C-alpha positions in Angstrom: -21.9 -21.4 28.8 -21.5 -18.5 26.3 -23.9 -18.2 23.4 -22.3 -18.4 19.9 -25.2 -16.5 18.3 -24.1 -13.3 16.9 -26.2 -10.2 17.4 -26.6 -8.1 14.3 -24.8 -4.8 14.3 -26.9 -1.7 14.4 -28.5 -0.8 11.0 -26.5 2.4 10.8 -23.2 0.7 11.2 -24.2 -1.8 8.4 -25.3 1.0 6.2 -22.0 2.9 6.7 -20.0 -0.3 6.0 -21.9 -0.9 2.8 -21.4 2.7 1.7 -17.6 2.5 2.4 -17.3 -0.8 0.6 -19.2 0.6 -2.4 -17.1 3.8 -2.4 -13.9 1.7 -2.2 -14.8 -0.4 -5.2 -15.9 2.7 -7.2 -12.7 4.4 -6.2 -10.6 1.5 -7.4 -12.4 1.6 -10.8 -12.1 5.4 -11.1 -8.4 5.3 -10.2 -7.8 2.5 -12.7 -9.7 4.1 -15.5 -8.0 7.4 -14.9 -4.5 5.8 -14.8 -5.2 4.3 -18.3 -6.6 7.5 -19.7 -10.0 5.9 -20.4 -12.9 8.2 -21.2 -14.9 9.5 -18.3 -18.4 8.3 -19.5 -20.9 7.0 -17.0 -21.4 3.9 -19.2 -17.7 3.3 -19.4 -17.4 3.5 -15.6 -20.3 1.1 -15.0 -19.0 -1.3 -17.7 -15.8 -1.6 -15.7 -17.4 -1.5 -12.2 -20.4 -3.8 -12.4 -18.4 -7.1 -12.2 -16.7 -6.0 -9.0 -19.8 -4.4 -7.5 -21.7 -7.7 -8.3 -19.0 -9.7 -6.6 -18.9 -7.3 -3.7 -22.6 -8.0 -3.1 -22.0 -11.8 -3.2 -19.1 -11.3 -0.8 -21.4 -9.5 1.6 -23.9 -12.3 1.4 -21.3 -15.1 1.9 -19.6 -13.2 4.8 -22.9 -12.2 6.4 -21.4 -8.8 6.8 -24.4 -7.4 8.7 -23.4 -9.5 11.7 -19.9 -8.0 12.1 -19.4 -5.3 9.4 -16.1 -3.9 10.7 -14.2 -7.2 11.4 -11.2 -7.7 9.3 -11.2 -11.4 9.9 -13.1 -13.3 8.7 -15.6 -10.7 7.4 -13.3 -8.3 5.5 -11.2 -11.1 4.1 -14.2 -12.9 2.7 -15.5 -9.8 1.2 -12.1 -8.9 -0.3 -11.4 -12.4 -1.7 -14.9 -12.8 -3.3 -14.8 -9.3 -4.7 -11.4 -9.9 -6.3 -11.9 -13.4 -7.6 -15.5 -12.9 -8.5 -14.9 -9.5 -10.1 -11.9 -10.7 -12.1 -13.9 -13.9 -13.1 -16.8 -11.9 -14.4 -14.5 -9.5 -16.1 -12.8 -12.4 -17.9 -16.2 -14.0 -18.9 -17.3 -10.8 -20.6 -14.0 -10.4 -22.4 -12.2 -7.8 -20.2 -8.4 -7.9 -19.9 -6.9 -10.1 -17.3 -3.1 -9.3 -17.5 -1.3 -10.6 -14.5 -0.3 -7.1 -13.5 -4.0 -6.2 -13.4 -4.7 -9.2 -11.2 -2.0 -8.2 -8.8 -3.0 -4.6 -8.7 -6.6 -5.5 -8.3 -5.8 -7.7 -5.3 -3.5 -5.2 -3.6 -5.6 -2.1 -4.1 -8.9 -3.8 -3.1 -7.1 -5.3 0.0 -6.0 -1.8 1.0 -9.4 -0.4 0.4 -11.7 -3.2 1.8 -9.5 -4.4 4.6 -7.8 -1.1 5.4 -10.9 0.8 6.6 -11.9 -2.2 8.7 -8.5 -2.3 10.3 -8.7 1.4 11.1 -12.2 0.9 12.5 -11.0 -2.0 14.6 -8.1 0.1 16.0 -10.3 3.1 16.7 -12.9 0.8 18.5 -10.2 -0.8 20.7 -8.7 2.6 21.5 -12.2 4.0 22.4 -12.8 0.9 24.6 -9.4 1.4 26.3 -10.0 5.1 26.9 -13.5 4.4 28.4 -12.0 1.7 30.7 -9.2 4.1 31.8 -11.7 6.9 32.4 -14.0 4.7 34.5 -11.1 3.5 36.7 -9.8 7.1 37.3 -13.2 8.3 38.4 -13.5 5.9 41.3 
């Protein structure tokens, strides 16, 4: 009988995943602010970013990302959904704009950023595993 207990990923992998997710959300905010010609102040950046960064942390906790940080499903999808819904919700509560186009752009861009790197990591890991398996059979 197989155990269903998940073994936590190595700390380095989790740290890298967290860094990539944080960079992804910050890039989303920077691109958005730049596209709207908003001033480049640090306080302006954090004023826009904090709802999405807070939601990202909640998403990490709900998805228990430290167990499988590079999985697209369900890890990445949970992180993405919580970041989008929570970030937009917090933004709405503090009086930030919530035009339907912003909702759509937020969902799409954060999907590309938060799910995209995980898909690439998954593909690379599968390719590496396939290469290792092929090399081990050709050495026999």
